[in-house]
C-alpha positions, -999 to 999 in steps of 0.1 A, spaced: -492 -124 834 -491 -162 835 -454 -172 838 -461 -207 824 -475 -194 791 -456 -212 763 -455 -195 729 -440 -208 696 -435 -181 670 -435 -195 634 -419 -172 609 -402 -174 575 -369 -162 590 -354 -139 616 -330 -110 607 -320 -75 617 -353 -62 602 -377 -89 613 -406 -73 631 -421 -105 646 -387 -112 662 -377 -77 672 -410 -63 683 -428 -95 696 -408 -126 704 -376 -109 717 -393 -84 742 -417 -110 755 -389 -135 760 -367 -109 778 -396 -97 800 -399 -132 815 -437 -131 810 -437 -163 788 -416 -192 776 -407 -183 740 -394 -205 711 -391 -197 674 -394 -220 644 -381 -207 611 -385 -219 575 -352 -203 563 -320 -204 583 -318 -175 608 -295 -146 599 -288 -135 634 -281 -152 668 -309 -152 694 -305 -149 732 -303 -181 752 -337 -174 767 -352 -183 733 -352 -218 719 -345 -216 681 -357 -243 658 -339 -233 626 -352 -245 593 -330 -254 563 -349 -237 535 -370 -267 527 -406 -278 535 -393 -311 549 -368 -294 571 -393 -269 583 -419 -295 593 -392 -315 610 -382 -286 632 -418 -277 638 -425 -313 651 -393 -311 672 -405 -278 688 -438 -294 697 -422 -325 711 -397 -307 732 -422 -284 748 -441 -298 777 -472 -280 765 -476 -253 739 -503 -228 746 -500 -207 715 -485 -209 680 -482 -175 664 -476 -173 627 -466 -142 607 -468 -150 570 -495 -168 549 -471 -194 536 -459 -207 570 -495 -204 583 -508 -228 557 -479 -252 564 -487 -250 600 -524 -260 593 -511 -290 574 -488 -300 602 -516 -296 627 -537 -321 607 -508 -345 603 -497 -345 639 -533 -342 653 -525 -311 674 -559 -300 688 -551 -282 721 -531 -253 708 -544 -218 701 -534 -206 666 -528 -169 662 -519 -151 629 -508 -115 624 -516 -99 590 -487 -74 585 -497 -56 553 -528 -44 534 -549 -65 510 -535 -49 478 -500 -60 487 -509 -97 487 -506 -118 455 -534 -141 446 -517 -172 461 -513 -155 494 -549 -142 494 -560 -178 489 -538 -188 518 -553 -161 540 -588 -174 533 -577 -206 551 -562 -186 579 -593 -164 584 -614 -195 584 -593 -218 606 -572 -198 630 -584 -190 665 -573 -154 663 -565 -131 634 -547 -98 642 -544 -68 619 -515 -44 625 -536 -13 618 -572 -2 612 -561 8 577 -550 -28 571 -583 -41 584 -603 -17 562 -583 -27 531 -597 -62 531 -631 -68 514 -661 -71 537 -667 -107 526 -630 -116 535 -634 -100 570 -666 -119 576 -647 -152 574 -632 -145 609 -660 -124 624 -654 -123 662 -619 -138 659 -606 -107 641 -590 -78 660 -566 -49 656 -533 -45 676 -513 -17 662 -475 -22 657 -454 -10 685 -417 -1 688 -391 -5 715 -384 30 726 -359 20 753 -338 1 727 -339 31 703 -329 55 731 -301 32 743 -287 29 707 -288 67 701 -274 76 736 -245 51 733 -230 74 708 -229 112 704 -251 115 674 -256 149 659 -274 161 628 -254 158 596 -237 191 584 -255 187 551 -293 185 550 -299 147 550 -329 129 537 -331 92 548 -351 63 534 -352 30 553 -368 -1 537 -366 -26 509 -356 -13 475 -387 -26 458 -414 -11 435 -441 -4 462 -415 16 482 -409 38 451 -371 44 457 -366 56 421 -393 83 425 -377 94 458 -343 97 440 -358 117 412 -376 140 436 -344 145 455 -324 152 423 -349 179 414 -339 198 445 -307 207 426 -290 215 459 -254 207 467 -261 212 504 -284 181 506 -277 144 506 -299 113 503 -293 80 522 -309 47 514 -308 20 540 -319 -14 528 -316 -38 499 -337 -52 471 -344 -57 434 -341 -20 426 -306 -16 439 -289 -20 405 -313 5 389 -306 30 417 -268 25 412 -272 31 374 -293 62 379 -269 76 405 -239 71 381 -258 84 350 -268 116 368 -235 122 386 -251 119 421 -225 97 438 -213 126 460 -249 133 472 -266 99 473 -255 69 494 -267 33 493 -259 18 527 -275 -16 522 -287 -36 552 -270 -25 584 -274 -35 621 -307 -23 636 -291 -1 663 -270 16 636 -302 23 617 -315 43 647 -283 64 647 -287 70 609 -322 83 616 -311 105 644 -284 120 621 -309 127 594 -331 158 590 -361 142 574 -373 106 568 -393 98 537 -417 70 531 -433 72 496 -449 37 496 -480 29 476 -490 1 501 -482 -6 538 -496 -23 568 -483 0 596 -447 8 588 -423 2 617 -395 23 601 -417 53 601 -425 49 638 -388 44 646 -378 75 627 -404 95 647 -390 80 679 -356 94 671 -372 129 666 -366 129 629 -390 149 608 -410 128 584 -428 130 550 -453 103 541 -472 93 510 -509 98 513 -521 62 518 -545 49 546 -518 34 570 -498 67 568 -530 87 574 -536 66 605 -502 76 618 -505 112 608 -540 117 623 -544 149 642 -508 160 634 -491 183 609 -472 155 592 -472 162 555 -489 137 533 -481 136 496 -498 117 468 -477 87 458 -479 100 422 -468 135 431 -430 136 428 -430 174 424 -450 177 456 -424 155 473 -396 178 461 -413 209 472 -421 195 506 -385 184 512 -374 219 501 -399 235 525 -385 214 554 -349 224 544 -358 261 551 -373 255 585 -353 270 614 -335 248 638 -361 255 664 -390 246 640 -372 213 631 -367 204 668 -403 212 676 -416 189 648 -392 162 660 -404 164 696 -441 163 684 -433 131 665 -417 115 695 -447 124 717 -471 107 692 -451 75 692 -449 75 730 -487 79 733 -498 56 706 -472 31 695 -450 22 725 -440 -15 725 -454 -21 760 -490 -14 747 -486 -39 719 -470 -66 740 -497 -62 767 -524 -65 741 -509 -97 726 -504 -113 760 -540 -106 768 -551 -121 735 -530 -153 742 -543 -158 777 -580 -154 769 -578 -186 750 
């Protein structure tokens, strides 16, 4: 790879759960294959290594554009600017016109499916598909979710690079502690507590198990947190259901390792990182039957449940509860193998570097 490749990642923010930071900017910077800097709109929530130059926004358009201009001026020559949300992508296009930046390749990654974008962001994406040099989808399901006319806006500039995860980081986090399965049968859910993730439906499905030997752990935060808290209190589930909130990423891996089954019951996804991470920790998984999950589960025995079928989710969890230890371990090993073969971080990073350099 060209060692003098200079990449500026432009993102809304960076945090413990930020995929553009954790799965792209950070590993590329640490590998030494490119010079990496990051410009954010919102103030960063975590510190970054010294090998990455951070241009931290102050939550305003003016502050963001000022930091963006500073990033451009302080770099001898930027080769690529890579955006990861429709909002910052459009702001970048405006900045490009204002500052007359003509010699920089613009790359945008679409992280979700068409149905998950509001009208405003769909309109923003029209500009992105028309004006960016490269548009990347994180899954074939995400690509197929966009109307044909929408995809035609980018034509040969449109490609698919599936999300990848850092297996070495996950293994290091799990191996740094002696992590064993919980004594109680543990169901884990990792993600934002928002409507499309269906946390209430998961909670009700778990409650229907009516088993004192099982527990449910939610990792994440969001608008449904208070509703979950009220439902837990109203149904006297506080001794069986835990809301962990947002925790450090390495701790998330340990929570997954300690769980027996990971559930993603989303109605819309791009290609969910948390599902792949759970598979990497050898956790059994249950997925809602939506295209991105079908892409992951292809040629496997991973159970797919209709997002409307809470009874089906309950019975599937119960079925996994009664598997033998050997059956559970075999399923976990198969999940790990799938991730190693299809979704290793090195595959994704190599594909992006190849995309950057061909311009």
